[in-house]
Backbone atoms as SQL, in Angstrom:
CREATE TABLE atoms (id INTEGER PRIMARY KEY, chain TEXT, resi INTEGER, resn TEXT, atom TEXT, x REAL, y REAL, z REAL);
INSERT INTO atoms VALUES
  (1, 'A', 1, 'MET', 'N', -153.585, 16.554, 199.064),
  (2, 'A', 1, 'MET', 'CA', -154.514, 15.457, 198.896),
  (3, 'A', 1, 'MET', 'C', -154.481, 14.548, 200.111),
  (4, 'A', 2, 'ALA', 'N', -153.272, 14.265, 200.612),
  (5, 'A', 2, 'ALA', 'CA', -153.159, 13.345, 201.752),
  (6, 'A', 2, 'ALA', 'C', -153.872, 13.907, 202.975),
  (7, 'A', 3, 'ALA', 'N', -153.652, 15.177, 203.280),
  (8, 'A', 3, 'ALA', 'CA', -154.306, 15.784, 204.447),
  (9, 'A', 3, 'ALA', 'C', -155.819, 15.802, 204.251),
  (10, 'A', 4, 'ALA', 'N', -156.277, 16.094, 203.060),
  (11, 'A', 4, 'ALA', 'CA', -157.713, 16.124, 202.790),
  (12, 'A', 4, 'ALA', 'C', -158.329, 14.737, 202.973),
  (13, 'A', 5, 'LEU', 'N', -157.648, 13.705, 202.519),
  (14, 'A', 5, 'LEU', 'CA', -158.153, 12.344, 202.702),
  (15, 'A', 5, 'LEU', 'C', -158.223, 11.980, 204.185),
  (16, 'A', 6, 'LEU', 'N', -157.210, 12.358, 204.935),
  (17, 'A', 6, 'LEU', 'CA', -157.185, 12.033, 206.368),
  (18, 'A', 6, 'LEU', 'C', -158.200, 12.841, 207.160),
  (19, 'A', 7, 'ASP', 'N', -158.365, 14.113, 206.787),
  (20, 'A', 7, 'ASP', 'CA', -159.236, 15.017, 207.545),
  (21, 'A', 7, 'ASP', 'C', -160.685, 14.995, 207.067),
  (22, 'A', 8, 'GLY', 'N', -160.905, 14.522, 205.838),
  (23, 'A', 8, 'GLY', 'CA', -162.252, 14.477, 205.300),
  (24, 'A', 8, 'GLY', 'C', -162.724, 15.796, 204.726),
  (25, 'A', 9, 'ASP', 'N', -161.832, 16.781, 204.641),
  (26, 'A', 9, 'ASP', 'CA', -162.205, 18.097, 204.129),
  (27, 'A', 9, 'ASP', 'C', -160.924, 18.872, 203.833),
  (28, 'A', 10, 'ILE', 'N', -161.076, 19.958, 203.080),
  (29, 'A', 10, 'ILE', 'CA', -159.977, 20.890, 202.850),
  (30, 'A', 10, 'ILE', 'C', -160.334, 22.180, 203.560),
  (31, 'A', 11, 'THR', 'N', -159.492, 22.578, 204.489),
  (32, 'A', 11, 'THR', 'CA', -159.703, 23.799, 205.258),
  (33, 'A', 11, 'THR', 'C', -158.421, 24.617, 205.224),
  (34, 'A', 12, 'LEU', 'N', -158.442, 25.758, 205.901),
  (35, 'A', 12, 'LEU', 'CA', -157.216, 26.542, 206.004),
  (36, 'A', 12, 'LEU', 'C', -156.114, 25.746, 206.692),
  (37, 'A', 13, 'ASN', 'N', -156.490, 24.905, 207.652),
  (38, 'A', 13, 'ASN', 'CA', -155.499, 24.089, 208.359),
  (39, 'A', 13, 'ASN', 'C', -154.768, 23.140, 207.419),
  (40, 'A', 14, 'THR', 'N', -155.409, 22.729, 206.342),
  (41, 'A', 14, 'THR', 'CA', -154.800, 21.821, 205.378),
  (42, 'A', 14, 'THR', 'C', -153.504, 22.413, 204.835),
  (43, 'A', 15, 'PHE', 'N', -153.445, 23.735, 204.707),
  (44, 'A', 15, 'PHE', 'CA', -152.310, 24.394, 204.070),
  (45, 'A', 15, 'PHE', 'C', -151.262, 24.896, 205.058),
  (46, 'A', 16, 'GLU', 'N', -151.459, 24.640, 206.335),
  (47, 'A', 16, 'GLU', 'CA', -150.471, 25.037, 207.327),
  (48, 'A', 16, 'GLU', 'C', -149.358, 23.999, 207.354),
  (49, 'A', 17, 'SER', 'N', -148.132, 24.462, 207.426),
  (50, 'A', 17, 'SER', 'CA', -146.995, 23.545, 207.354),
  (51, 'A', 17, 'SER', 'C', -147.050, 22.488, 208.448),
  (52, 'A', 18, 'LYS', 'N', -147.548, 22.852, 209.638),
  (53, 'A', 18, 'LYS', 'CA', -147.597, 21.837, 210.696),
  (54, 'A', 18, 'LYS', 'C', -148.531, 20.688, 210.322),
  (55, 'A', 19, 'ARG', 'N', -149.552, 20.943, 209.487),
  (56, 'A', 19, 'ARG', 'CA', -150.451, 19.858, 209.086),
  (57, 'A', 19, 'ARG', 'C', -149.824, 19.011, 207.990),
  (58, 'A', 20, 'PHE', 'N', -149.329, 19.649, 206.935),
  (59, 'A', 20, 'PHE', 'CA', -148.831, 18.816, 205.846),
  (60, 'A', 20, 'PHE', 'C', -147.457, 18.218, 206.130),
  (61, 'A', 21, 'LEU', 'N', -146.856, 18.569, 207.271),
  (62, 'A', 21, 'LEU', 'CA', -145.616, 17.920, 207.691),
  (63, 'A', 21, 'LEU', 'C', -145.839, 16.906, 208.811),
  (64, 'A', 22, 'ASP', 'N', -147.094, 16.737, 209.232),
  (65, 'A', 22, 'ASP', 'CA', -147.416, 15.731, 210.251),
  (66, 'A', 22, 'ASP', 'C', -147.029, 14.347, 209.725),
  (67, 'A', 23, 'PRO', 'N', -146.522, 13.496, 210.600),
  (68, 'A', 23, 'PRO', 'CA', -146.113, 12.153, 210.152),
  (69, 'A', 23, 'PRO', 'C', -147.211, 11.362, 209.450),
  (70, 'A', 24, 'ASP', 'N', -148.470, 11.485, 209.897),
  (71, 'A', 24, 'ASP', 'CA', -149.540, 10.728, 209.235),
  (72, 'A', 24, 'ASP', 'C', -149.759, 11.199, 207.810),
  (73, 'A', 25, 'VAL', 'N', -149.605, 12.493, 207.587),
  (74, 'A', 25, 'VAL', 'CA', -149.767, 13.038, 206.235),
  (75, 'A', 25, 'VAL', 'C', -148.579, 12.638, 205.367),
  (76, 'A', 26, 'VAL', 'N', -147.383, 12.782, 205.908),
  (77, 'A', 26, 'VAL', 'CA', -146.176, 12.426, 205.156),
  (78, 'A', 26, 'VAL', 'C', -146.193, 10.942, 204.775),
  (79, 'A', 27, 'GLU', 'N', -146.626, 10.093, 205.703),
  (80, 'A', 27, 'GLU', 'CA', -146.706, 8.657, 205.426),
  (81, 'A', 27, 'GLU', 'C', -147.681, 8.367, 204.278),
  (82, 'A', 28, 'LEU', 'N', -148.844, 9.017, 204.297),
  (83, 'A', 28, 'LEU', 'CA', -149.815, 8.798, 203.221),
  (84, 'A', 28, 'LEU', 'C', -149.323, 9.399, 201.907),
  (85, 'A', 29, 'MET', 'N', -148.649, 10.544, 201.969),
  (86, 'A', 29, 'MET', 'CA', -148.110, 11.156, 200.752),
  (87, 'A', 29, 'MET', 'C', -147.167, 10.201, 200.019),
  (88, 'A', 30, 'ALA', 'N', -146.429, 9.423, 200.779),
  (89, 'A', 30, 'ALA', 'CA', -145.486, 8.476, 200.171),
  (90, 'A', 30, 'ALA', 'C', -146.210, 7.385, 199.391),
  (91, 'A', 31, 'LYS', 'N', -147.477, 7.193, 199.678),
  (92, 'A', 31, 'LYS', 'CA', -148.264, 6.157, 198.997),
  (93, 'A', 31, 'LYS', 'C', -149.068, 6.708, 197.824),
  (94, 'A', 32, 'ILE', 'N', -149.023, 8.005, 197.625),
  (95, 'A', 32, 'ILE', 'CA', -149.795, 8.643, 196.558),
  (96, 'A', 32, 'ILE', 'C', -148.930, 8.782, 195.314),
  (97, 'A', 33, 'GLU', 'N', -149.526, 8.434, 194.194),
  (98, 'A', 33, 'GLU', 'CA', -148.836, 8.538, 192.923),
  (99, 'A', 33, 'GLU', 'C', -149.654, 9.447, 192.012),
  (100, 'A', 34, 'LEU', 'N', -149.006, 10.404, 191.414),
  (101, 'A', 34, 'LEU', 'CA', -149.664, 11.335, 190.504),
  (102, 'A', 34, 'LEU', 'C', -149.299, 10.964, 189.077),
  (103, 'A', 35, 'ARG', 'N', -150.327, 10.793, 188.246),
  (104, 'A', 35, 'ARG', 'CA', -150.107, 10.437, 186.839),
  (105, 'A', 35, 'ARG', 'C', -150.908, 11.358, 185.940),
  (106, 'A', 36, 'GLU', 'N', -150.293, 11.737, 184.860),
  (107, 'A', 36, 'GLU', 'CA', -150.996, 12.517, 183.842),
  (108, 'A', 36, 'GLU', 'C', -151.816, 11.571, 182.982),
  (109, 'A', 37, 'ASP', 'N', -153.027, 11.993, 182.647),
  (110, 'A', 37, 'ASP', 'CA', -153.832, 11.288, 181.661),
  (111, 'A', 37, 'ASP', 'C', -153.761, 12.124, 180.385),
  (112, 'A', 38, 'PRO', 'N', -153.088, 11.646, 179.354),
  (113, 'A', 38, 'PRO', 'CA', -152.926, 12.438, 178.126),
  (114, 'A', 38, 'PRO', 'C', -154.250, 12.911, 177.526),
  (115, 'A', 39, 'GLU', 'N', -155.301, 12.107, 177.680),
  (116, 'A', 39, 'GLU', 'CA', -156.618, 12.526, 177.168),
  (117, 'A', 39, 'GLU', 'C', -157.141, 13.743, 177.939),
  (118, 'A', 40, 'PHE', 'N', -156.935, 13.751, 179.242),
  (119, 'A', 40, 'PHE', 'CA', -157.349, 14.903, 180.051),
  (120, 'A', 40, 'PHE', 'C', -156.556, 16.141, 179.630),
  (121, 'A', 41, 'THR', 'N', -155.265, 15.967, 179.416),
  (122, 'A', 41, 'THR', 'CA', -154.401, 17.086, 179.028),
  (123, 'A', 41, 'THR', 'C', -154.858, 17.672, 177.695),
  (124, 'A', 42, 'LYS', 'N', -155.217, 16.812, 176.745),
  (125, 'A', 42, 'LYS', 'CA', -155.700, 17.285, 175.437),
  (126, 'A', 42, 'LYS', 'C', -156.976, 18.114, 175.583),
  (127, 'A', 43, 'GLN', 'N', -157.829, 17.740, 176.523),
  (128, 'A', 43, 'GLN', 'CA', -159.120, 18.407, 176.683),
  (129, 'A', 43, 'GLN', 'C', -159.015, 19.744, 177.419),
  (130, 'A', 44, 'TYR', 'N', -157.941, 19.939, 178.178),
  (131, 'A', 44, 'TYR', 'CA', -157.776, 21.166, 178.949),
  (132, 'A', 44, 'TYR', 'C', -157.401, 22.301, 178.017),
  (133, 'A', 45, 'PRO', 'N', -157.900, 23.524, 178.154),
  (134, 'A', 45, 'PRO', 'CA', -158.688, 24.063, 179.263),
  (135, 'A', 45, 'PRO', 'C', -160.202, 24.012, 179.056),
  (136, 'A', 46, 'GLU', 'N', -160.649, 23.443, 177.948),
  (137, 'A', 46, 'GLU', 'CA', -162.094, 23.378, 177.732),
  (138, 'A', 46, 'GLU', 'C', -162.780, 22.505, 178.780),
  (139, 'A', 47, 'VAL', 'N', -162.144, 21.402, 179.143),
  (140, 'A', 47, 'VAL', 'CA', -162.695, 20.485, 180.140),
  (141, 'A', 47, 'VAL', 'C', -161.663, 20.322, 181.252),
  (142, 'A', 48, 'TRP', 'N', -162.117, 20.429, 182.475),
  (143, 'A', 48, 'TRP', 'CA', -161.233, 20.309, 183.647),
  (144, 'A', 48, 'TRP', 'C', -161.477, 18.972, 184.328),
  (145, 'A', 49, 'ASN', 'N', -160.835, 17.958, 183.859),
  (146, 'A', 49, 'ASN', 'CA', -161.009, 16.615, 184.416),
  (147, 'A', 49, 'ASN', 'C', -160.127, 16.391, 185.639),
  (148, 'A', 50, 'CYS', 'N', -160.633, 15.607, 186.536),
  (149, 'A', 50, 'CYS', 'CA', -159.856, 15.129, 187.679),
  (150, 'A', 50, 'CYS', 'C', -160.394, 13.753, 188.051),
  (151, 'A', 51, 'ARG', 'N', -159.483, 12.809, 188.158),
  (152, 'A', 51, 'ARG', 'CA', -159.887, 11.462, 188.540),
  (153, 'A', 51, 'ARG', 'C', -158.985, 11.015, 189.684),
  (154, 'A', 52, 'ILE', 'N', -159.602, 10.463, 190.704),
  (155, 'A', 52, 'ILE', 'CA', -158.857, 9.942, 191.849),
  (156, 'A', 52, 'ILE', 'C', -159.227, 8.478, 192.009),
  (157, 'A', 53, 'ARG', 'N', -158.200, 7.648, 192.100),
  (158, 'A', 53, 'ARG', 'CA', -158.404, 6.221, 192.338),
  (159, 'A', 53, 'ARG', 'C', -157.707, 5.859, 193.642),
  (160, 'A', 54, 'ALA', 'N', -158.375, 5.061, 194.423),
  (161, 'A', 54, 'ALA', 'CA', -157.786, 4.572, 195.672),
  (162, 'A', 54, 'ALA', 'C', -157.874, 3.056, 195.682),
  (163, 'A', 55, 'LEU', 'N', -156.797, 2.450, 196.067),
  (164, 'A', 55, 'LEU', 'CA', -156.727, 1.000, 196.159),
  (165, 'A', 55, 'LEU', 'C', -156.568, 0.640, 197.632),
  (166, 'A', 56, 'THR', 'N', -157.494, -0.155, 198.155),
  (167, 'A', 56, 'THR', 'CA', -157.431, -0.542, 199.563),
  (168, 'A', 56, 'THR', 'C', -156.449, -1.690, 199.754),
  (169, 'A', 57, 'ARG', 'N', -156.117, -1.967, 200.996),
  (170, 'A', 57, 'ARG', 'CA', -155.212, -3.076, 201.303),
  (171, 'A', 57, 'ARG', 'C', -155.764, -4.404, 200.799),
  (172, 'A', 58, 'SER', 'N', -157.099, -4.513, 200.786),
  (173, 'A', 58, 'SER', 'CA', -157.716, -5.767, 200.326),
  (174, 'A', 58, 'SER', 'C', -157.739, -5.869, 198.803),
  (175, 'A', 59, 'GLY', 'N', -157.309, -4.810, 198.121),
  (176, 'A', 59, 'GLY', 'CA', -157.263, -4.840, 196.669),
  (177, 'A', 59, 'GLY', 'C', -158.469, -4.212, 195.996),
  (178, 'A', 60, 'LYS', 'N', -159.444, -3.760, 196.785),
  (179, 'A', 60, 'LYS', 'CA', -160.628, -3.128, 196.206),
  (180, 'A', 60, 'LYS', 'C', -160.268, -1.715, 195.718),
  (181, 'A', 61, 'GLN', 'N', -160.778, -1.380, 194.539),
  (182, 'A', 61, 'GLN', 'CA', -160.497, -0.078, 193.946),
  (183, 'A', 61, 'GLN', 'C', -161.730, 0.819, 194.035),
  (184, 'A', 62, 'HIS', 'N', -161.498, 2.065, 194.424),
  (185, 'A', 62, 'HIS', 'CA', -162.541, 3.090, 194.448),
  (186, 'A', 62, 'HIS', 'C', -162.096, 4.199, 193.506),
  (187, 'A', 63, 'GLN', 'N', -163.052, 4.755, 192.767),
  (188, 'A', 63, 'GLN', 'CA', -162.708, 5.802, 191.813),
  (189, 'A', 63, 'GLN', 'C', -163.753, 6.902, 191.829),
  (190, 'A', 64, 'VAL', 'N', -163.273, 8.137, 191.725),
  (191, 'A', 64, 'VAL', 'CA', -164.138, 9.304, 191.611),
  (192, 'A', 64, 'VAL', 'C', -163.620, 10.136, 190.445),
  (193, 'A', 65, 'HIS', 'N', -164.543, 10.618, 189.615),
  (194, 'A', 65, 'HIS', 'CA', -164.162, 11.459, 188.488),
  (195, 'A', 65, 'HIS', 'C', -165.029, 12.709, 188.497),
  (196, 'A', 66, 'ALA', 'N', -164.382, 13.850, 188.419),
  (197, 'A', 66, 'ALA', 'CA', -165.106, 15.119, 188.325),
  (198, 'A', 66, 'ALA', 'C', -164.639, 15.835, 187.065),
  (199, 'A', 67, 'THR', 'N', -165.596, 16.402, 186.344),
  (200, 'A', 67, 'THR', 'CA', -165.250, 17.124, 185.128),
  (201, 'A', 67, 'THR', 'C', -164.954, 18.580, 185.414),
  (202, 'A', 68, 'TYR', 'N', -165.737, 19.211, 186.237),
  (203, 'A', 68, 'TYR', 'CA', -165.516, 20.605, 186.602),
  (204, 'A', 68, 'TYR', 'C', -165.631, 20.734, 188.111),
  (205, 'A', 69, 'PRO', 'N', -164.657, 21.359, 188.764),
  (206, 'A', 69, 'PRO', 'CA', -164.747, 21.511, 190.213),
  (207, 'A', 69, 'PRO', 'C', -165.869, 22.467, 190.604),
  (208, 'A', 70, 'LYS', 'N', -166.385, 22.293, 191.794),
  (209, 'A', 70, 'LYS', 'CA', -167.425, 23.197, 192.297),
  (210, 'A', 70, 'LYS', 'C', -166.862, 24.616, 192.302),
  (211, 'A', 71, 'GLY', 'N', -167.607, 25.536, 191.745),
  (212, 'A', 71, 'GLY', 'CA', -167.169, 26.918, 191.641),
  (213, 'A', 71, 'GLY', 'C', -166.717, 27.296, 190.236),
  (214, 'A', 72, 'HIS', 'N', -166.480, 26.291, 189.395),
  (215, 'A', 72, 'HIS', 'CA', -166.152, 26.550, 187.991),
  (216, 'A', 72, 'HIS', 'C', -167.400, 27.124, 187.322),
  (217, 'A', 73, 'PRO', 'N', -167.255, 27.992, 186.331),
  (218, 'A', 73, 'PRO', 'CA', -168.443, 28.545, 185.661),
  (219, 'A', 73, 'PRO', 'C', -169.418, 27.486, 185.142),
  (220, 'A', 74, 'LYS', 'N', -168.919, 26.303, 184.816),
  (221, 'A', 74, 'LYS', 'CA', -169.815, 25.238, 184.346),
  (222, 'A', 74, 'LYS', 'C', -170.355, 24.384, 185.492),
  (223, 'A', 75, 'ASN', 'N', -169.966, 24.704, 186.722),
  (224, 'A', 75, 'ASN', 'CA', -170.474, 24.023, 187.915),
  (225, 'A', 75, 'ASN', 'C', -170.505, 25.046, 189.056),
  (226, 'A', 76, 'PRO', 'N', -171.295, 26.093, 188.887),
  (227, 'A', 76, 'PRO', 'CA', -171.246, 27.209, 189.842),
  (228, 'A', 76, 'PRO', 'C', -171.805, 26.857, 191.221),
  (229, 'A', 77, 'MET', 'N', -171.321, 27.609, 192.197),
  (230, 'A', 77, 'MET', 'CA', -171.867, 27.502, 193.554),
  (231, 'A', 77, 'MET', 'C', -173.105, 28.391, 193.636),
  (232, 'A', 78, 'ASN', 'N', -174.054, 27.992, 194.467),
  (233, 'A', 78, 'ASN', 'CA', -175.194, 28.867, 194.701),
  (234, 'A', 78, 'ASN', 'C', -174.817, 29.865, 195.798),
  (235, 'A', 79, 'ASP', 'N', -175.684, 30.827, 196.070),
  (236, 'A', 79, 'ASP', 'CA', -175.377, 31.877, 197.041),
  (237, 'A', 79, 'ASP', 'C', -175.036, 31.308, 198.412),
  (238, 'A', 80, 'GLN', 'N', -175.772, 30.320, 198.843),
  (239, 'A', 80, 'GLN', 'CA', -175.515, 29.730, 200.159),
  (240, 'A', 80, 'GLN', 'C', -174.135, 29.071, 200.206),
  (241, 'A', 81, 'GLU', 'N', -173.760, 28.378, 199.141),
  (242, 'A', 81, 'GLU', 'CA', -172.446, 27.739, 199.090),
  (243, 'A', 81, 'GLU', 'C', -171.325, 28.775, 199.097),
  (244, 'A', 82, 'VAL', 'N', -171.539, 29.900, 198.398),
  (245, 'A', 82, 'VAL', 'CA', -170.542, 30.980, 198.386),
  (246, 'A', 82, 'VAL', 'C', -170.367, 31.524, 199.801),
  (247, 'A', 83, 'GLU', 'N', -171.478, 31.795, 200.470),
  (248, 'A', 83, 'GLU', 'CA', -171.406, 32.313, 201.844),
  (249, 'A', 83, 'GLU', 'C', -170.719, 31.317, 202.772),
  (250, 'A', 84, 'GLU', 'N', -171.087, 30.053, 202.691),
  (251, 'A', 84, 'GLU', 'CA', -170.498, 29.038, 203.567),
  (252, 'A', 84, 'GLU', 'C', -168.993, 28.924, 203.348),
  (253, 'A', 85, 'LYS', 'N', -168.570, 28.959, 202.091),
  (254, 'A', 85, 'LYS', 'CA', -167.141, 28.862, 201.803),
  (255, 'A', 85, 'LYS', 'C', -166.411, 30.099, 202.316),
  (256, 'A', 86, 'PHE', 'N', -166.972, 31.274, 202.082),
  (257, 'A', 86, 'PHE', 'CA', -166.344, 32.509, 202.554),
  (258, 'A', 86, 'PHE', 'C', -166.187, 32.475, 204.070),
  (259, 'A', 87, 'ILE', 'N', -167.238, 32.090, 204.769),
  (260, 'A', 87, 'ILE', 'CA', -167.180, 32.047, 206.236),
  (261, 'A', 87, 'ILE', 'C', -166.162, 31.005, 206.690),
  (262, 'A', 88, 'ARG', 'N', -166.165, 29.837, 206.065),
  (263, 'A', 88, 'ARG', 'CA', -165.226, 28.781, 206.438),
  (264, 'A', 88, 'ARG', 'C', -163.780, 29.254, 206.283),
  (265, 'A', 89, 'LEU', 'N', -163.502, 30.031, 205.238),
  (266, 'A', 89, 'LEU', 'CA', -162.140, 30.475, 204.975),
  (267, 'A', 89, 'LEU', 'C', -161.748, 31.754, 205.703),
  (268, 'A', 90, 'ASN', 'N', -162.733, 32.529, 206.171),
  (269, 'A', 90, 'ASN', 'CA', -162.419, 33.832, 206.747),
  (270, 'A', 90, 'ASN', 'C', -162.841, 34.045, 208.192),
  (271, 'A', 91, 'GLU', 'N', -163.643, 33.155, 208.735),
  (272, 'A', 91, 'GLU', 'CA', -164.163, 33.365, 210.090),
  (273, 'A', 91, 'GLU', 'C', -163.043, 33.515, 211.118),
  (274, 'A', 92, 'ARG', 'N', -162.009, 32.723, 210.998),
  (275, 'A', 92, 'ARG', 'CA', -160.906, 32.790, 211.960),
  (276, 'A', 92, 'ARG', 'C', -160.228, 34.161, 211.931),
  (277, 'A', 93, 'LEU', 'N', -160.160, 34.771, 210.768),
  (278, 'A', 93, 'LEU', 'CA', -159.496, 36.069, 210.616),
  (279, 'A', 93, 'LEU', 'C', -160.424, 37.238, 210.917),
  (280, 'A', 94, 'LEU', 'N', -161.658, 37.165, 210.401),
  (281, 'A', 94, 'LEU', 'CA', -162.588, 38.298, 210.511),
  (282, 'A', 94, 'LEU', 'C', -163.607, 38.154, 211.637),
  (283, 'A', 95, 'GLY', 'N', -163.912, 36.932, 212.022),
  (284, 'A', 95, 'GLY', 'CA', -164.983, 36.688, 212.971),
  (285, 'A', 95, 'GLY', 'C', -166.297, 36.507, 212.220),
  (286, 'A', 96, 'LEU', 'N', -167.180, 35.732, 212.810),
  (287, 'A', 96, 'LEU', 'CA', -168.450, 35.414, 212.162),
  (288, 'A', 96, 'LEU', 'C', -169.295, 36.663, 211.923),
  (289, 'A', 97, 'GLN', 'N', -169.331, 37.568, 212.882),
  (290, 'A', 97, 'GLN', 'CA', -170.159, 38.769, 212.747),
  (291, 'A', 97, 'GLN', 'C', -169.713, 39.617, 211.552),
  (292, 'A', 98, 'ARG', 'N', -168.409, 39.806, 211.385),
  (293, 'A', 98, 'ARG', 'CA', -167.928, 40.600, 210.242),
  (294, 'A', 98, 'ARG', 'C', -168.155, 39.870, 208.925),
  (295, 'A', 99, 'CYS', 'N', -168.022, 38.551, 208.928),
  (296, 'A', 99, 'CYS', 'CA', -168.301, 37.784, 207.707),
  (297, 'A', 99, 'CYS', 'C', -169.755, 37.980, 207.288),
  (298, 'A', 100, 'ARG', 'N', -170.655, 37.880, 208.242),
  (299, 'A', 100, 'ARG', 'CA', -172.081, 38.066, 207.926),
  (300, 'A', 100, 'ARG', 'C', -172.365, 39.507, 207.503),
  (301, 'A', 101, 'ALA', 'N', -171.718, 40.470, 208.154),
  (302, 'A', 101, 'ALA', 'CA', -171.893, 41.882, 207.780),
  (303, 'A', 101, 'ALA', 'C', -171.411, 42.111, 206.349),
  (304, 'A', 102, 'PHE', 'N', -170.317, 41.446, 205.975),
  (305, 'A', 102, 'PHE', 'CA', -169.825, 41.564, 204.610),
  (306, 'A', 102, 'PHE', 'C', -170.884, 41.113, 203.617),
  (307, 'A', 103, 'PHE', 'N', -171.508, 39.963, 203.883),
  (308, 'A', 103, 'PHE', 'CA', -172.520, 39.469, 202.946),
  (309, 'A', 103, 'PHE', 'C', -173.784, 40.314, 202.974),
  (310, 'A', 104, 'ASP', 'N', -174.160, 40.825, 204.118),
  (311, 'A', 104, 'ASP', 'CA', -175.295, 41.749, 204.160),
  (312, 'A', 104, 'ASP', 'C', -175.035, 42.928, 203.234),
  (313, 'A', 105, 'PHE', 'N', -173.797, 43.398, 203.228),
  (314, 'A', 105, 'PHE', 'CA', -173.400, 44.508, 202.361),
  (315, 'A', 105, 'PHE', 'C', -173.290, 44.058, 200.905),
  (316, 'A', 106, 'ALA', 'N', -172.588, 42.952, 200.675),
  (317, 'A', 106, 'ALA', 'CA', -172.309, 42.503, 199.307),
  (318, 'A', 106, 'ALA', 'C', -173.570, 42.162, 198.527),
  (319, 'A', 107, 'TRP', 'N', -174.553, 41.547, 199.175),
  (320, 'A', 107, 'TRP', 'CA', -175.768, 41.158, 198.463),
  (321, 'A', 107, 'TRP', 'C', -176.614, 42.362, 198.066),
  (322, 'A', 108, 'ARG', 'N', -176.343, 43.532, 198.637),
  (323, 'A', 108, 'ARG', 'CA', -177.071, 44.735, 198.234),
  (324, 'A', 108, 'ARG', 'C', -176.124, 45.797, 197.668),
  (325, 'A', 109, 'LEU', 'N', -175.018, 45.344, 197.105),
  (326, 'A', 109, 'LEU', 'CA', -173.976, 46.219, 196.584),
  (327, 'A', 109, 'LEU', 'C', -174.508, 47.229, 195.567),
  (328, 'A', 110, 'GLU', 'N', -175.458, 46.831, 194.757),
  (329, 'A', 110, 'GLU', 'CA', -175.994, 47.727, 193.731),
  (330, 'A', 110, 'GLU', 'C', -176.788, 48.889, 194.327),
  (331, 'A', 111, 'GLU', 'N', -177.170, 48.755, 195.592),
  (332, 'A', 111, 'GLU', 'CA', -177.984, 49.786, 196.241),
  (333, 'A', 111, 'GLU', 'C', -177.184, 50.725, 197.136),
  (334, 'A', 112, 'VAL', 'N', -175.942, 50.400, 197.465),
  (335, 'A', 112, 'VAL', 'CA', -175.184, 51.192, 198.432),
  (336, 'A', 112, 'VAL', 'C', -174.661, 52.479, 197.821),
  (337, 'A', 113, 'ASN', 'N', -174.484, 53.476, 198.683),
  (338, 'A', 113, 'ASN', 'CA', -173.970, 54.776, 198.235),
  (339, 'A', 113, 'ASN', 'C', -172.445, 54.823, 198.215),
  (340, 'A', 114, 'ASP', 'N', -171.805, 54.079, 199.113),
  (341, 'A', 114, 'ASP', 'CA', -170.350, 54.137, 199.238),
  (342, 'A', 114, 'ASP', 'C', -169.781, 52.725, 199.256),
  (343, 'A', 115, 'VAL', 'N', -169.266, 52.255, 198.119),
  (344, 'A', 115, 'VAL', 'CA', -168.706, 50.908, 198.061),
  (345, 'A', 115, 'VAL', 'C', -167.428, 50.804, 198.878),
  (346, 'A', 116, 'GLY', 'N', -166.858, 51.927, 199.252),
  (347, 'A', 116, 'GLY', 'CA', -165.661, 51.929, 200.081),
  (348, 'A', 116, 'GLY', 'C', -165.872, 51.277, 201.431),
  (349, 'A', 117, 'GLU', 'N', -167.113, 51.185, 201.872),
  (350, 'A', 117, 'GLU', 'CA', -167.419, 50.528, 203.149),
  (351, 'A', 117, 'GLU', 'C', -166.945, 49.078, 203.159),
  (352, 'A', 118, 'ILE', 'N', -166.850, 48.502, 201.996),
  (353, 'A', 118, 'ILE', 'CA', -166.443, 47.098, 201.914),
  (354, 'A', 118, 'ILE', 'C', -165.036, 46.893, 202.468),
  (355, 'A', 119, 'PHE', 'N', -164.177, 47.918, 202.315),
  (356, 'A', 119, 'PHE', 'CA', -162.803, 47.789, 202.805),
  (357, 'A', 119, 'PHE', 'C', -162.757, 47.725, 204.327),
  (358, 'A', 120, 'GLU', 'N', -163.605, 48.467, 204.993),
  (359, 'A', 120, 'GLU', 'CA', -163.668, 48.409, 206.455),
  (360, 'A', 120, 'GLU', 'C', -164.159, 47.039, 206.921),
  (361, 'A', 121, 'LEU', 'N', -165.080, 46.455, 206.184),
  (362, 'A', 121, 'LEU', 'CA', -165.596, 45.140, 206.562),
  (363, 'A', 121, 'LEU', 'C', -164.542, 44.039, 206.421),
  (364, 'A', 122, 'LEU', 'N', -163.646, 44.208, 205.456),
  (365, 'A', 122, 'LEU', 'CA', -162.667, 43.154, 205.163),
  (366, 'A', 122, 'LEU', 'C', -161.264, 43.451, 205.687),
  (367, 'A', 123, 'ALA', 'N', -161.038, 44.664, 206.149),
  (368, 'A', 123, 'ALA', 'CA', -159.697, 45.041, 206.613),
  (369, 'A', 123, 'ALA', 'C', -159.315, 44.274, 207.861),
  (370, 'A', 124, 'THR', 'N', -158.065, 43.902, 207.913),
  (371, 'A', 124, 'THR', 'CA', -157.516, 43.296, 209.121),
  (372, 'A', 124, 'THR', 'C', -156.399, 44.204, 209.608),
  (373, 'A', 125, 'TYR', 'N', -156.209, 44.234, 210.888),
  (374, 'A', 125, 'TYR', 'CA', -155.240, 45.132, 211.496),
  (375, 'A', 125, 'TYR', 'C', -154.289, 44.342, 212.368),
  (376, 'A', 126, 'SER', 'N', -153.051, 44.800, 212.411),
  (377, 'A', 126, 'SER', 'CA', -152.137, 44.186, 213.371),
  (378, 'A', 126, 'SER', 'C', -152.459, 44.755, 214.741),
  (379, 'A', 127, 'LYS', 'N', -151.981, 44.116, 215.791),
  (380, 'A', 127, 'LYS', 'CA', -152.296, 44.545, 217.151),
  (381, 'A', 127, 'LYS', 'C', -151.937, 46.010, 217.338),
  (382, 'A', 128, 'GLY', 'N', -152.884, 46.763, 217.874),
  (383, 'A', 128, 'GLY', 'CA', -152.652, 48.166, 218.173),
  (384, 'A', 128, 'GLY', 'C', -152.766, 49.110, 216.994),
  (385, 'A', 129, 'ASN', 'N', -153.017, 48.593, 215.822),
  (386, 'A', 129, 'ASN', 'CA', -153.144, 49.447, 214.621),
  (387, 'A', 129, 'ASN', 'C', -154.530, 49.352, 214.046),
  (388, 'A', 130, 'LYS', 'N', -155.364, 50.279, 214.403),
  (389, 'A', 130, 'LYS', 'CA', -156.686, 50.299, 213.774),
  (390, 'A', 130, 'LYS', 'C', -156.962, 51.661, 213.221);
């Protein structure tokens, strides 16, 4: 949460130890308090509540509440959002061209003769092993 607040987004870098061990992240983590809301717990798993409150130095409070995260069956992503998320999470590993080739294949999966082609599109190799 601290890295996401500082960076303005959640990316693969958010989960790298060098990011979440950065002094700015560690300092903000010390100011974050996690509390269970018993009402939210009672509603789970039917309802997936999340509430975040932030208190500024001036004492002003900001609050955001989400019932279902984006991508949950009750709050699905559209095709463009799925593609954007896949590319954001995989471009560094696969490259943009392979990510796009994957979706060109995946969106016509019902028409292809050999679904095994998908493994070549997503396979990663160590140096010298292809």
